PyMOL Python script that loads the backbone (N, CA, C, O; Angstrom):
from pymol import cmd

cmd.read_pdbstr("""\
ATOM      1  N   MET A   1      95.800 -85.854 -27.427  1.00  0.00           N
ATOM      2  CA  MET A   1      96.014 -84.307 -26.904  1.00  0.00           C
ATOM      3  C   MET A   1      95.970 -84.484 -25.060  1.00  0.00           C
ATOM      4  O   MET A   1      96.627 -83.891 -24.204  1.00  0.00           O
ATOM      5  N   ALA A   2      94.994 -85.464 -24.944  1.00  0.00           N
ATOM      6  CA  ALA A   2      94.407 -84.587 -23.033  1.00  0.00           C
ATOM      7  C   ALA A   2      95.828 -85.251 -22.671  1.00  0.00           C
ATOM      8  O   ALA A   2      96.835 -84.603 -22.385  1.00  0.00           O
ATOM      9  N   GLU A   3      95.741 -86.614 -22.731  1.00  0.00           N
ATOM     10  CA  GLU A   3      96.343 -87.245 -22.556  1.00  0.00           C
ATOM     11  C   GLU A   3      98.279 -86.604 -22.028  1.00  0.00           C
ATOM     12  O   GLU A   3      98.895 -86.808 -20.982  1.00  0.00           O
ATOM     13  N   SER A   4      98.659 -85.888 -23.191  1.00  0.00           N
ATOM     14  CA  SER A   4      99.940 -85.758 -23.014  1.00  0.00           C
ATOM     15  C   SER A   4      99.110 -84.345 -21.886  1.00  0.00           C
ATOM     16  O   SER A   4      99.626 -84.112 -20.793  1.00  0.00           O
ATOM     17  N   ASN A   5      98.129 -83.722 -22.245  1.00  0.00           N
ATOM     18  CA  ASN A   5      98.862 -83.219 -20.718  1.00  0.00           C
ATOM     19  C   ASN A   5      98.627 -82.954 -19.549  1.00  0.00           C
ATOM     20  O   ASN A   5      99.021 -82.142 -18.712  1.00  0.00           O
ATOM     21  N   PHE A   6      97.515 -84.232 -19.652  1.00  0.00           N
ATOM     22  CA  PHE A   6      97.557 -85.641 -18.840  1.00  0.00           C
ATOM     23  C   PHE A   6      98.286 -85.579 -17.785  1.00  0.00           C
ATOM     24  O   PHE A   6      97.960 -85.150 -16.678  1.00  0.00           O
ATOM     25  N   ARG A   7      99.728 -86.200 -18.274  1.00  0.00           N
ATOM     26  CA  ARG A   7     100.640 -86.352 -18.166  1.00  0.00           C
ATOM     27  C   ARG A   7     101.896 -85.453 -17.925  1.00  0.00           C
ATOM     28  O   ARG A   7     102.912 -86.054 -17.574  1.00  0.00           O
ATOM     29  N   ARG A   8     101.963 -84.171 -18.059  1.00  0.00           N
ATOM     30  CA  ARG A   8     102.696 -82.807 -17.911  1.00  0.00           C
ATOM     31  C   ARG A   8     102.473 -83.288 -16.776  1.00  0.00           C
ATOM     32  O   ARG A   8     103.228 -83.917 -16.035  1.00  0.00           O
ATOM     33  N   ALA A   9     100.707 -82.775 -16.557  1.00  0.00           N
ATOM     34  CA  ALA A   9     100.220 -82.273 -15.074  1.00  0.00           C
ATOM     35  C   ALA A   9     101.241 -83.109 -14.320  1.00  0.00           C
ATOM     36  O   ALA A   9     102.371 -82.942 -13.861  1.00  0.00           O
ATOM     37  N   LEU A  10     100.668 -83.730 -14.368  1.00  0.00           N
ATOM     38  CA  LEU A  10     101.359 -85.306 -13.315  1.00  0.00           C
ATOM     39  C   LEU A  10     102.821 -85.445 -13.648  1.00  0.00           C
ATOM     40  O   LEU A  10     103.149 -86.632 -13.657  1.00  0.00           O
ATOM     41  N   LEU A  11     103.958 -84.488 -13.968  1.00  0.00           N
ATOM     42  CA  LEU A  11     105.021 -84.306 -14.074  1.00  0.00           C
ATOM     43  C   LEU A  11     104.999 -82.880 -13.485  1.00  0.00           C
ATOM     44  O   LEU A  11     105.622 -82.903 -12.423  1.00  0.00           O
ATOM     45  N   MET A  12     104.709 -82.127 -13.652  1.00  0.00           N
ATOM     46  CA  MET A  12     104.325 -81.223 -12.468  1.00  0.00           C
ATOM     47  C   MET A  12     104.576 -80.602 -11.459  1.00  0.00           C
ATOM     48  O   MET A  12     105.261 -79.636 -11.120  1.00  0.00           O
ATOM     49  N   SER A  13     103.331 -81.932 -10.658  1.00  0.00           N
ATOM     50  CA  SER A  13     103.508 -82.287  -9.702  1.00  0.00           C
ATOM     51  C   SER A  13     103.467 -83.932  -9.139  1.00  0.00           C
ATOM     52  O   SER A  13     102.862 -84.877  -8.634  1.00  0.00           O
ATOM     53  N   GLU A  14     104.918 -83.224  -9.829  1.00  0.00           N
ATOM     54  CA  GLU A  14     106.129 -85.319  -8.739  1.00  0.00           C
ATOM     55  C   GLU A  14     104.778 -86.342  -9.048  1.00  0.00           C
ATOM     56  O   GLU A  14     104.894 -87.371  -8.381  1.00  0.00           O
ATOM     57  N   GLY A  15     103.924 -86.333  -9.620  1.00  0.00           N
ATOM     58  CA  GLY A  15     103.815 -87.959  -9.336  1.00  0.00           C
ATOM     59  C   GLY A  15     101.829 -87.618  -8.796  1.00  0.00           C
ATOM     60  O   GLY A  15     100.835 -88.208  -9.219  1.00  0.00           O
ATOM     61  N   SER A  16     101.907 -86.475  -7.763  1.00  0.00           N
ATOM     62  CA  SER A  16     100.641 -86.647  -7.158  1.00  0.00           C
ATOM     63  C   SER A  16     100.110 -85.930  -7.731  1.00  0.00           C
ATOM     64  O   SER A  16     100.397 -84.905  -8.349  1.00  0.00           O
ATOM     65  N   TYR A  17      98.101 -87.238  -7.259  1.00  0.00           N
ATOM     66  CA  TYR A  17      97.379 -86.843  -8.305  1.00  0.00           C
ATOM     67  C   TYR A  17      96.208 -85.400  -7.414  1.00  0.00           C
ATOM     68  O   TYR A  17      95.081 -85.145  -7.838  1.00  0.00           O
ATOM     69  N   SER A  18      96.807 -84.723  -6.271  1.00  0.00           N
ATOM     70  CA  SER A  18      95.777 -84.114  -5.780  1.00  0.00           C
ATOM     71  C   SER A  18      96.474 -82.435  -6.775  1.00  0.00           C
ATOM     72  O   SER A  18      96.746 -81.288  -6.420  1.00  0.00           O
ATOM     73  N   ILE A  19      96.495 -82.891  -7.568  1.00  0.00           N
ATOM     74  CA  ILE A  19      96.524 -81.069  -8.406  1.00  0.00           C
ATOM     75  C   ILE A  19      95.622 -81.039  -8.870  1.00  0.00           C
ATOM     76  O   ILE A  19      95.395 -79.854  -9.116  1.00  0.00           O
ATOM     77  N   PHE A  20      94.444 -81.948  -9.371  1.00  0.00           N
ATOM     78  CA  PHE A  20      92.742 -82.325  -9.906  1.00  0.00           C
ATOM     79  C   PHE A  20      92.457 -81.863  -9.750  1.00  0.00           C
ATOM     80  O   PHE A  20      91.862 -81.117 -10.528  1.00  0.00           O
ATOM     81  N   ILE A  21      92.591 -81.638  -7.630  1.00  0.00           N
ATOM     82  CA  ILE A  21      90.851 -81.257  -6.675  1.00  0.00           C
ATOM     83  C   ILE A  21      92.153 -80.118  -6.316  1.00  0.00           C
ATOM     84  O   ILE A  21      92.278 -80.370  -5.118  1.00  0.00           O
ATOM     85  N   ALA A  22      92.739 -79.504  -6.480  1.00  0.00           N
ATOM     86  CA  ALA A  22      93.736 -78.645  -5.510  1.00  0.00           C
ATOM     87  C   ALA A  22      92.500 -76.811  -5.475  1.00  0.00           C
ATOM     88  O   ALA A  22      92.172 -76.029  -4.583  1.00  0.00           O
ATOM     89  N   SER A  23      92.264 -76.897  -6.765  1.00  0.00           N
ATOM     90  CA  SER A  23      91.581 -75.836  -7.306  1.00  0.00           C
ATOM     91  C   SER A  23      89.535 -75.484  -7.153  1.00  0.00           C
ATOM     92  O   SER A  23      88.621 -76.157  -7.629  1.00  0.00           O
ATOM     93  N   PRO A  24      89.510 -75.047  -6.868  1.00  0.00           N
ATOM     94  CA  PRO A  24      87.967 -74.784  -6.757  1.00  0.00           C
ATOM     95  C   PRO A  24      87.332 -74.595  -8.119  1.00  0.00           C
ATOM     96  O   PRO A  24      86.129 -74.337  -8.173  1.00  0.00           O
ATOM     97  N   ILE A  25      88.186 -74.724  -9.426  1.00  0.00           N
ATOM     98  CA  ILE A  25      86.955 -75.122 -10.771  1.00  0.00           C
ATOM     99  C   ILE A  25      87.797 -76.563 -10.654  1.00  0.00           C
ATOM    100  O   ILE A  25      88.368 -76.540 -11.744  1.00  0.00           O
ATOM    101  N   ALA A  26      88.056 -77.305 -10.267  1.00  0.00           N
ATOM    102  CA  ALA A  26      88.506 -79.064 -10.968  1.00  0.00           C
ATOM    103  C   ALA A  26      88.213 -78.987 -10.418  1.00  0.00           C
ATOM    104  O   ALA A  26      88.678 -80.070 -10.061  1.00  0.00           O
ATOM    105  N   TRP A  27      87.042 -78.345  -8.656  1.00  0.00           N
ATOM    106  CA  TRP A  27      86.470 -79.427  -8.173  1.00  0.00           C
ATOM    107  C   TRP A  27      84.808 -79.065  -8.769  1.00  0.00           C
ATOM    108  O   TRP A  27      83.964 -79.888  -8.413  1.00  0.00           O
ATOM    109  N   VAL A  28      84.573 -78.508  -9.184  1.00  0.00           N
ATOM    110  CA  VAL A  28      83.579 -77.670 -10.574  1.00  0.00           C
ATOM    111  C   VAL A  28      83.515 -78.657 -11.474  1.00  0.00           C
ATOM    112  O   VAL A  28      83.217 -79.725 -10.940  1.00  0.00           O
ATOM    113  N   PHE A  29      83.583 -78.684 -11.954  1.00  0.00           N
ATOM    114  CA  PHE A  29      84.082 -80.102 -12.952  1.00  0.00           C
ATOM    115  C   PHE A  29      84.547 -81.461 -12.417  1.00  0.00           C
ATOM    116  O   PHE A  29      84.710 -82.459 -13.118  1.00  0.00           O
ATOM    117  N   LEU A  30      84.814 -81.356 -10.603  1.00  0.00           N
ATOM    118  CA  LEU A  30      84.543 -82.987 -11.047  1.00  0.00           C
ATOM    119  C   LEU A  30      82.958 -83.514 -10.409  1.00  0.00           C
ATOM    120  O   LEU A  30      82.676 -84.709 -10.326  1.00  0.00           O
ATOM    121  N   VAL A  31      82.160 -82.582 -10.056  1.00  0.00           N
ATOM    122  CA  VAL A  31      81.060 -82.067  -9.359  1.00  0.00           C
ATOM    123  C   VAL A  31      80.005 -82.108 -10.992  1.00  0.00           C
ATOM    124  O   VAL A  31      78.797 -82.206 -11.205  1.00  0.00           O
ATOM    125  N   LEU A  32      80.636 -82.039 -11.448  1.00  0.00           N
ATOM    126  CA  LEU A  32      79.777 -82.030 -13.026  1.00  0.00           C
ATOM    127  C   LEU A  32      79.464 -83.193 -13.817  1.00  0.00           C
ATOM    128  O   LEU A  32      78.451 -83.607 -14.382  1.00  0.00           O
ATOM    129  N   THR A  33      80.991 -83.703 -13.641  1.00  0.00           N
ATOM    130  CA  THR A  33      81.186 -84.719 -14.102  1.00  0.00           C
ATOM    131  C   THR A  33      80.545 -85.449 -13.498  1.00  0.00           C
ATOM    132  O   THR A  33      80.091 -86.153 -14.400  1.00  0.00           O
ATOM    133  N   LEU A  34      79.767 -86.187 -11.725  1.00  0.00           N
ATOM    134  CA  LEU A  34      78.904 -86.884 -11.257  1.00  0.00           C
ATOM    135  C   LEU A  34      78.188 -86.531 -11.241  1.00  0.00           C
ATOM    136  O   LEU A  34      77.538 -87.054 -10.336  1.00  0.00           O
ATOM    137  N   ILE A  35      77.676 -85.836 -11.697  1.00  0.00           N
ATOM    138  CA  ILE A  35      76.294 -85.831 -11.652  1.00  0.00           C
ATOM    139  C   ILE A  35      75.692 -86.005 -13.175  1.00  0.00           C
ATOM    140  O   ILE A  35      74.502 -86.180 -13.437  1.00  0.00           O
ATOM    141  N   THR A  36      76.708 -85.925 -14.066  1.00  0.00           N
ATOM    142  CA  THR A  36      76.404 -86.178 -15.590  1.00  0.00           C
ATOM    143  C   THR A  36      75.621 -87.687 -15.079  1.00  0.00           C
ATOM    144  O   THR A  36      74.459 -88.079 -14.966  1.00  0.00           O
ATOM    145  N   LEU A  37      77.448 -88.435 -14.780  1.00  0.00           N
ATOM    146  CA  LEU A  37      77.127 -90.054 -14.776  1.00  0.00           C
ATOM    147  C   LEU A  37      76.928 -90.786 -14.158  1.00  0.00           C
ATOM    148  O   LEU A  37      77.207 -91.970 -14.341  1.00  0.00           O
ATOM    149  N   LEU A  38      76.304 -90.248 -13.094  1.00  0.00           N
ATOM    150  CA  LEU A  38      75.445 -90.785 -12.081  1.00  0.00           C
ATOM    151  C   LEU A  38      73.513 -90.023 -12.226  1.00  0.00           C
ATOM    152  O   LEU A  38      72.459 -90.610 -11.980  1.00  0.00           O
ATOM    153  N   GLY A  39      73.609 -89.386 -12.438  1.00  0.00           N
ATOM    154  CA  GLY A  39      72.074 -88.628 -12.708  1.00  0.00           C
ATOM    155  C   GLY A  39      70.980 -89.569 -13.986  1.00  0.00           C
ATOM    156  O   GLY A  39      69.757 -89.662 -13.886  1.00  0.00           O
ATOM    157  N   PRO A  40      71.756 -90.120 -15.023  1.00  0.00           N
ATOM    158  CA  PRO A  40      70.779 -91.169 -15.082  1.00  0.00           C
ATOM    159  C   PRO A  40      70.183 -92.419 -14.178  1.00  0.00           C
ATOM    160  O   PRO A  40      69.052 -92.884 -14.037  1.00  0.00           O
ATOM    161  N   VAL A  41      71.785 -92.815 -13.505  1.00  0.00           N
ATOM    162  CA  VAL A  41      70.893 -93.936 -11.954  1.00  0.00           C
ATOM    163  C   VAL A  41      70.158 -93.345 -11.172  1.00  0.00           C
ATOM    164  O   VAL A  41      69.251 -94.038 -10.712  1.00  0.00           O
ATOM    165  N   VAL A  42      70.205 -92.345 -10.855  1.00  0.00           N
ATOM    166  CA  VAL A  42      69.660 -92.287  -9.259  1.00  0.00           C
ATOM    167  C   VAL A  42      67.919 -91.935 -10.093  1.00  0.00           C
ATOM    168  O   VAL A  42      66.831 -92.379  -9.728  1.00  0.00           O
ATOM    169  N   GLY A  43      68.265 -90.855 -11.459  1.00  0.00           N
ATOM    170  CA  GLY A  43      66.185 -90.607 -11.623  1.00  0.00           C
ATOM    171  C   GLY A  43      65.998 -92.543 -12.519  1.00  0.00           C
ATOM    172  O   GLY A  43      64.968 -92.635 -13.186  1.00  0.00           O
ATOM    173  N   ASP A  44      66.736 -93.615 -12.500  1.00  0.00           N
ATOM    174  CA  ASP A  44      65.617 -94.997 -12.802  1.00  0.00           C
ATOM    175  C   ASP A  44      65.565 -94.590 -11.982  1.00  0.00           C
ATOM    176  O   ASP A  44      64.796 -93.631 -11.923  1.00  0.00           O
ATOM    177  N   ALA A  45      66.667 -95.154 -10.144  1.00  0.00           N
ATOM    178  CA  ALA A  45      66.039 -95.802  -9.422  1.00  0.00           C
ATOM    179  C   ALA A  45      64.743 -94.525  -7.792  1.00  0.00           C
ATOM    180  O   ALA A  45      64.452 -94.864  -6.645  1.00  0.00           O
ATOM    181  N   ILE A  46      64.470 -93.522  -8.365  1.00  0.00           N
ATOM    182  CA  ILE A  46      63.711 -92.447  -8.466  1.00  0.00           C
ATOM    183  C   ILE A  46      62.250 -92.986  -9.000  1.00  0.00           C
ATOM    184  O   ILE A  46      61.162 -92.621  -8.555  1.00  0.00           O
ATOM    185  N   LYS A  47      62.416 -93.698  -9.789  1.00  0.00           N
ATOM    186  CA  LYS A  47      61.362 -93.580 -11.076  1.00  0.00           C
ATOM    187  C   LYS A  47      60.947 -94.997  -9.989  1.00  0.00           C
ATOM    188  O   LYS A  47      60.100 -94.693  -9.149  1.00  0.00           O
ATOM    189  N   LYS A  48      61.420 -96.409  -9.924  1.00  0.00           N
ATOM    190  CA  LYS A  48      61.307 -97.346  -9.083  1.00  0.00           C
ATOM    191  C   LYS A  48      60.636 -97.082  -8.640  1.00  0.00           C
ATOM    192  O   LYS A  48      59.460 -97.318  -8.917  1.00  0.00           O
ATOM    193  N   LYS A  49      61.185 -96.248  -7.418  1.00  0.00           N
ATOM    194  CA  LYS A  49      60.671 -95.793  -6.660  1.00  0.00           C
ATOM    195  C   LYS A  49      58.640 -96.480  -6.026  1.00  0.00           C
ATOM    196  O   LYS A  49      57.906 -97.248  -5.405  1.00  0.00           O
ATOM    197  N   ARG A  50      58.998 -94.625  -7.444  1.00  0.00           N
ATOM    198  CA  ARG A  50      57.816 -93.699  -8.020  1.00  0.00           C
ATOM    199  C   ARG A  50      56.366 -94.817  -7.822  1.00  0.00           C
ATOM    200  O   ARG A  50      55.295 -94.628  -7.245  1.00  0.00           O
ATOM    201  N   LYS A  51      56.967 -96.153  -8.668  1.00  0.00           N
ATOM    202  CA  LYS A  51      56.110 -97.256  -9.167  1.00  0.00           C
ATOM    203  C   LYS A  51      56.192 -98.113  -8.165  1.00  0.00           C
ATOM    204  O   LYS A  51      55.424 -99.071  -8.252  1.00  0.00           O
ATOM    205  N   ALA A  52      56.869 -98.069  -7.258  1.00  0.00           N
ATOM    206  CA  ALA A  52      56.863 -99.070  -5.835  1.00  0.00           C
ATOM    207  C   ALA A  52      55.414 -98.325  -5.053  1.00  0.00           C
ATOM    208  O   ALA A  52      55.017 -98.740  -3.964  1.00  0.00           O
TER     209      ALA A  52
END
""", "prot")
cmd.dss("prot")
cmd.show_as("cartoon", "prot")
cmd.util.cbc("prot")
cmd.orient("prot")
């Protein structure tokens, strides 16, 4: 279902990926995704730095 909607969005935007970052809501989701993915890595780096 997600793949079909992804394809539909690309067709509507004529192949431009900018449709996924055009609205403020999209930016919120992008930032939340980055925090979720990078949070553990940054947390581990901070813990290692405190121990050293």
